[in-house]
N, C-alpha and C positions, 0 to 999 in steps of 0.2 A: 504494499499499498506507500501510492506517494506521501509526501508529507511539503507542507508550505507552511515557511514561518509566518504566524502573521501575528497584527502588532495588538491585536488581544490575547493576544499569547504573555505577553511584559510581565515576568513576576512585578518588576514596578509595576503594573497599573493592577492588582492582583492586591496591592497593600497601602498602595495610596490613594485618599480621594484623586477625583480628575482633577487638575487644569488646563487652565486655559495650556499652557505648553505641553503637557502633556495631552491634549486635544489636538496641538497645531502638530506633533512632533506623530501623532497614530496617524494625521492625514496625510500626510506627507508619506511616509510608512505606504501609508495602502494605496496611493496617487502612484507609488513606483510599483507597485505588488500587481496594480493592476494594467501597468505599462508590459511586465516581463509576462506576467498572461495575456495579455494582448498582443506580442509578439510572436511568441508559445505557438498562440492557435493561428494562427496565420502562417506560421511557418511548416506546421505540422496540422491542420487543420480536422475537424470530426465533422461527417456525414450529421447533417438536422435528419432525422427520422420525419416520418411523416404519416399520418391518419392511414387502417384501415379499418375494413370491413370487420368484424369477430368472429362471424362465421366461421371454422376451422378452428377456433382454438379451448376446446371443447373445457380440460382440465384451469381450474383453479388452483395453480402458484399457492398465493404467498396473497392474505389480507390485511387490511391495518385500520381501525376503526380506532379515531380519538373527537373526545368529547369538541364543539365549538367553542364554547362561550364557557367561560366562568363566571367565579361570585365579584368582580372590581371592586373599590370606590364607586359613584358615582360620579366621581371628575377622571373616572379610567374609562370610563365606557365611550368615548371617541375614540380609543385607539382601540379597545377590545371592536366596536365596526368596524371600526379602519382595516385592524386584522383579518377579519371575514370576507371581509371586499378585495384583502389582494390575495383572500388562495380561493375567490369564485373564478377571478381573473386567471390564475396560477396553472387552476384543476382542469376551467375551458381549456389551457395549453395542451396542457398533459393528458388527456383524456383520449383513448381512443389508439396512442401509437402504438404502429409499431418496432418492436426493436429486433431485427436480425439476430440470429444465433453466431455470436464473436462480435456482436455490435456492439460501441460505448455509447450509454445513458449519459449523457451529458447536464445538467439539474440546468448552468445558462444556455447554453447550448440551445438548449428548445425553449426554456420559457424568455431569456434577450431581458432588455435593461428596464428595469421597474422605475416605467418616468408616469404623470399623471395627464400626459397626451395619449397613452395608455388605457388611463382607470385604475390605476394603482394610487395611494393615497399613503395620507400618514399613521403609523402603527407603531411598534413601540420592535426593536430592533436592539441585541444584547453586545455592548462598545463600555471595551476598558470595563469592566464588573455592572454597569449600571443598565438600565431597560431605559431607552432613547425612543424617541421621535424618529421616525425615520420611515421616507417613501417608498412603499414596500414592506415595513415591516414586519413582521409576523408571518415569513413564509416561513422560518425553520418550521414547523408544523407540518409541512406538503414535505420541506427533504428528509425532516423524521422519520415519517412515515416510507417514504419514498426506499431509505437504509433499510428499514426492520424489512420494507418484501423482499430487498434485494439478498439479506441476509437469509429470510426463510423461502426465498427460490434455486439458494446456493449460488448468487450469479457471484463474478469475482471483484471484489472492492480494487477500483484501481485509484478513486482517490475517497479520504472522506478525513472529516476536522470533526472533533468535540466539541460540545461546548466550553466554554472555561468557567461558566457558572452553571447552577442549578438553575431552568429557569420555571417558577410551576408550572405545573400541571403538564410537562413535557419527558421525555423520556430519555432527557439527559440521563436522570437517577441510577438511569437503569443500564445505563453505556449504551444504551441503542440509536442516539443519536448524531445527527449531524447539521451542523452549522455552515449556513449561507452567506456566502457577504460576495454584492457581484463587481469584480467578475473575477477571485482570484482566489477564491474560499471557495471551490465547487464542488457536488457529490460525484464519484463519477465510475458504473460500474459495467460490468460487462455479460450479459448472459451467457448462458450454456446451452440455453435452444432457442426456436423464433416462439417470442410472447405477443403481447397484446396488455397494454397497460390502460384501465379505469378511471376514472376519478373524479369523486363525485363529493355535490356537499347537497346533506339532510339538511332540515330545520336542524339540529340541535350538534352532528357529527359530519367530519372529514373521513367520508371510507375510498381507500385504495387499494385494487386490486390487481395483479397479475396474472392475466390467465394465456394457459400453453397447450400444446398437442404431447405432452407425455407430464406424471408425475415425477414432480422435481426429485431430483436424492440427491441423500444427505441431509445435516440440519445446522441449525445454528452454530454455532463454532463457541468451541467450550470457551473459549478464551476471551469471546465478546461477554457472557455471560459473569464471568470469576473479575476480571477485569472491571468489576465498575469503581468510578471511581467516584472517592470524598470529596466532594464540589461546596463553596460557598454557595449561601442563594442570593442572585440575581437583586441587585438595587433596585428599586422603582420611581423613576425621576421625581414622579406623580407622587409620590406619599413616603420615601423614605426617613424625610424631615435634615434631611443635610441641607439646609439652608443655607452655608456658606458654603454650596458646590457651582460651580462657572453654569452650571446646566442646569440648577434647577429650576423646577415652574412653576409661576402661581396656577393657582384654582384657574383653570377653564371653565370653558360653558358643562354643562351635564346635559347631555343626554339622556333618554329615556326608549328610545325608537318610537315610531311611527309607523304610519300605515301609508301602499305606494299603492291607487287604485289603477291601474293600468286598463283602460274598458277599449270598446268599440261601437256599436250598434248600441242605444238606450230604447233598452225595450220599458215600457212600464216598466215591468215590474221588477227590471236591474234598477230602474232608477229612483225607485221605491227603499230598493232593500238599505243598495248605496248613500243615501239621502237617509235615512236613521242609524246610521254607523258610521260612518265620517267626524271624524274630531277637527279640533283649530288644532291647523297645523301640518294637515295631513299632503300626499301629494298627490295633484290629480292629473291622470296624462287621457289624452285625448287625440284622436284621431284630428280631427276639429270642431273651432268654437262652432256648432250647431247653430246656435240664436244670430251669430253673426253674417252667418251664409248661409241663414234660410232652410239647414237642412236639420230634417223633425228627426229626424232617424239619429243626428245626432249628439239633443239638447240635450246633453246634464246640467247640473243647475255647481254653479263653479264656484259662487259665494262660500268663506269661511275655508280654503282651502289654505298651508304656506304655500303652495309650490303649484300655478297650472302650467303643463308645457301640450305644445300639440303637434301634430306632423301633416299642418296643412298640405302646403307641396304638394307631401306624398301622397297624400289619399285624395288630393282632385286629381293628380295626374293618371296614377292608376286603376284611379274610380272611370273616366276617360276610356281608359285601352280597354277596359272592364267589355263598358257598352256596346264596344264599339265589334268584339265578336259575336260571331256568325255564328257559329255550331254552338251546344252548349257545353263540351268542352273545355273550347275558347275561353269559353266566360269564366268557369270554375278553375283555372288556372292561373286566367289574369288576377282572379280575388286573392290565389296564394300567393301572386307574384306580390299583390297592393299590401297582403297581409304583411309580408316581411320585410317590408318597405316603411309596411306602418311602426310593425314594431321593434327595427333597428335604430328607429329613430326614437321611441316614446321610452325604449329601454334603457336611455337615457336619465328617466326619469327617478331609475331604480336607487336611491341614496344608501350608503352606506348604513345611517341608522334609519332607515327602513326594513323594520323587523319584518313585517309583513305587507304581504302583495294581495292584491284582491284581484284575478287577473281577467281578463275576454280568452274565452276558448279559441276565438279565429285569434290570436297571437300570443296564446301558449307556450308551441312546441317553437316559434322560434326564440320567443326569451328562453326556456329550458335548453334548448343546442346551444346557445349562447354562454352560456352556464352562467345567467344573474339572475334564477332565483334559488341557488341552493344558499343555504344560508336561513331563507326566510318561513315563515309557515304561509304556505299558500291555499287559498280559496280561490276557486274557479268558479266562472258567472258561465253556466255552459249551456248552448244554444242547438246544439246537434249530440248526436249520437257519436262516441269515440271514431277515430275516424277506422281504427282495425274493426271496432263493430261492425257500421254503416257499409265498410268496403268486404267484408263477409257475409251481409247482409242481402248486398249485390251481387255478388256473383253467385250465391247459390239463385239467385232469380235468372240473371242472365244463362246460369246453365242452363234450368227449365225452361226456357223463354228462348233460344239463339235467335227469332226470328225477332226481336225485340230492340233495335241497337240502342239503345236507350241505354237502357240497362248497365251497359258496359262503355262508356261513350270515355269515362274518366277514372282512375284510380291514381288514388297521390304518391309520392314518390315515398319508398320503403323508407327510407332514414329520418322522414318527418313523422311518418302514422309512427315508429317507434318513438319516437322523440316526444309524442303526446301521449303515446301512452306511458313512458316514463314519467312524465310528469304528473299525471290524474294521479299513479300509482302514493309520488312525492306529497299529494298535497291533503290538507288536514279539510279541505272543508268540498263538497261539490253543490255548488248554487244553483237552482232551475227546477221549476215550474212545470216543467213535459215531464210527465208520469212514466211515460215510460222512456226514460233516459235514468230522475229518479231510484227503477228500482234497478238500478244494475252497478248502484253503490250505496245500499243496503248499510247502515249505522254511523255514513258518513258527508246523507246528505241533507241537503236542506230543501226541503219543497215547497217554492212557494205558490200560491193561487194567481191563480189567472189574472189580469183587473180586465174587467167584462166592461164593455163597450156600453157608452147609454143611447141608447135605440127605445121606441115607445115600440109596442105590440104589433104584427101586423097583422089586419083581417083577412083571410085568404080562401080562397073557395074549399070546398071541402072535396069537391068531384075536381080534385087540378090531375091531369095525367103527364105532369112534366117536375122533373128535377132539375134544380140548381148544383154543375159541376164546379169549384173553385179554382182547377184547374192550379198552373197550367198543365195543358193535354202531354201527360209523360207517360214515363210505363211505371216508374215510383209511385209517382202519383194517384196511381189506379186508374189510369185512363181506362187503360183494354180491360178491366173487369168492368166496368160499369158501362163500357160502350155493347159489351155483349147480354150484362141483365137490360139495357132499357131496349133494344131489340127483342130480345127475349120476349119482353113485357106488353112491349110497344108505345113506348112513353116517348116524349121530347126531351130534347137537352138544352138550359140554359147554362151556355158558356157562359164563365165570368171570370177566365183567365186568355191567355192567348195559348196555338197549335200550334206543336213544337215536332209532332210526333209522322208530319206528311200534311201536307194539304187535303189528301183521301180520306188521312183517318176518319173522320163520321162520317165518309158515304153511307146511302143506306138508311139510315137518323135524319129526324125532326129535327135539328137543332138550330139558335140564335142565339146571338149578341144575347145577355145582359140590356134591360136598357133599362126607365125609372123606376117601372112600378114591375119588375120582376118578381118582389119577395112573397106579391097578393098571388102570383102565375104558379108557383108554386107547390109542391107538395112535400119538397124534405129539399137539404142541401143533402149532398150525396160527396163523399172522399174514401173511397176507400184503400188510404194508401199503403205504399209500401217502407216509405218515406214522408217524416212530413216534420218539422223545423215551427211556425209559429200558424195554428189553427187559429186563424185574426175571424176568417172568414166566417165561417163553424161557431164561434164566441160569438159575432152577431148574431147568428142566426138563431143560435139558442136565446138572444138577450131579445131577436125579435120575435119569439116565440112557435119558431121554425123546425119541426124536429131534424135532423141531425142522423146523420148514419157513417159510419166514417169506422177504424177500427184501431186497435190500442196508438201505432205508429203514433199519430195525433196527437197524443199525449195528454190525455182531455180524463179527467179518471170520471170515473161512473156518475153518473149524473139524473133528474129528471128530466125527460126530452132526450139526449143521447143515446142510439143503438150501438152498439161494438160486437163489430163482427170481423170475424179472421184477415189479413191481410192474404189476398189472393183467390180467397175460396168467394168461387163467384154464386155457386151455388144458395149459400149465406147469404147471401148480398142480394140475389133476386127476390128472397124468402122475408127480405126485411122492411126489400123495400113495395112486395107486394101487399105487406100487413100494412103500411104509410097510405098504401095509393089506392087499398080495396081493386086490386087488377090481381084475375086469377094467373095461375102460374103450375 
């Protein structure tokens, strides 16, 4: 194992209180060592590792889980938040890296210099026996965990440096630590087999894992366990009481954490939910100011927040591109690109002290994949089925009905589906008014009541032989099942949405577009959907006293006036319509 002399290892620094002179000497020596390392790396450069798919690495070689949060004095919470923020940035850089057999992993080669521009902030760093504020401070928690992984996996330790003091809560007390300092104090190890590194922040833990192709041979060297050093505890410059030290800090602002609401469409249910839970000082991030741009879909109440962040340019530009997409699949792909651009901009609102994040589902996988949600308690505002569930449902229907092309016209990228699934698994709470979605998350779901629109009861003809279809006319909305039922019963169909299954889709049926008085002309509103996110037309019909026939996929729990039938069951649909319209079947 190579060794590099570090300024922090000087015995003088161990015995005396730091002074401006010792601080200058430390900085000068550190600069010289950085220059020396920089020259050495140029003469013998290490290749930069790149991410790779995790498939093909089935064996868990090593795992390390450490707590993110300690219980510091309130004056220290700023640096605690800073440490976790720095770990988020580092974990995002390390997650998914492929380390080839014989290849050397270098902490600094992979991470690069921690700077404010790259999202790193002030945390605590060990220097001359003291924990002092430094950009990127706290990264030793992840270097400690990496060293622990390397030992467990039987890797060859190329370079490692122990801490000169015990940092509370670290592995230094057990001799399993590895300190780092840009760029001259590095952690480097060589893997005996191909491996994939995974790094994740949960709400309260940092977890690192190494996966390989075969089980690791050997165990942690006995010398590591036996030679556990006896070290003094590091001083904390915020609370050590050494007021005569030139680094002594005056009491700073006391941060206690806040919530970041990273939102998208302003469903009335979510608008009420957020309005009840926001607190003064919280963060609001939204695509655009709906009131300013006359966009009711994005109109959130903005008063009372500490910060309000928007992504106006990205939102408007990508919304325009989405409308230009001709095919349904092209529109959905454009919507994903828009969500990614908006998430990239709004992700900046996730400040280090945002310990809770209330996130719109549309933005969730992009924020998760960027590593911005780790170390926070996550609440998800769910508007649709998880992508994995949704696509499995569509795949099954497409296999059963290969002639219905729109059932297979779009699928999200596999990495995005995986990112959403991981984020949903990590979420503490799932909030939705949709009954089918809530049923997927028993124990974590908070099901909101649908906000019923204001409407008067509509008098209807008791002998109406027409039904209304909210549409659009797509296979996943139940258009094929309704067409078959209407042909069987000889009914008229009033179309409330566009026809996307082709111009001749309703051929052979008496259809018409909805006019001003359509509600009084229909016996029922029917939507036998396989997938439905917002059943607004069905809710309006129920308020108006119009019978509704739908599937559980529409998300409305059983209630008077609603008849639920299984999705794809044309016979059950025929029976339900016949009972309401009094037609034979």
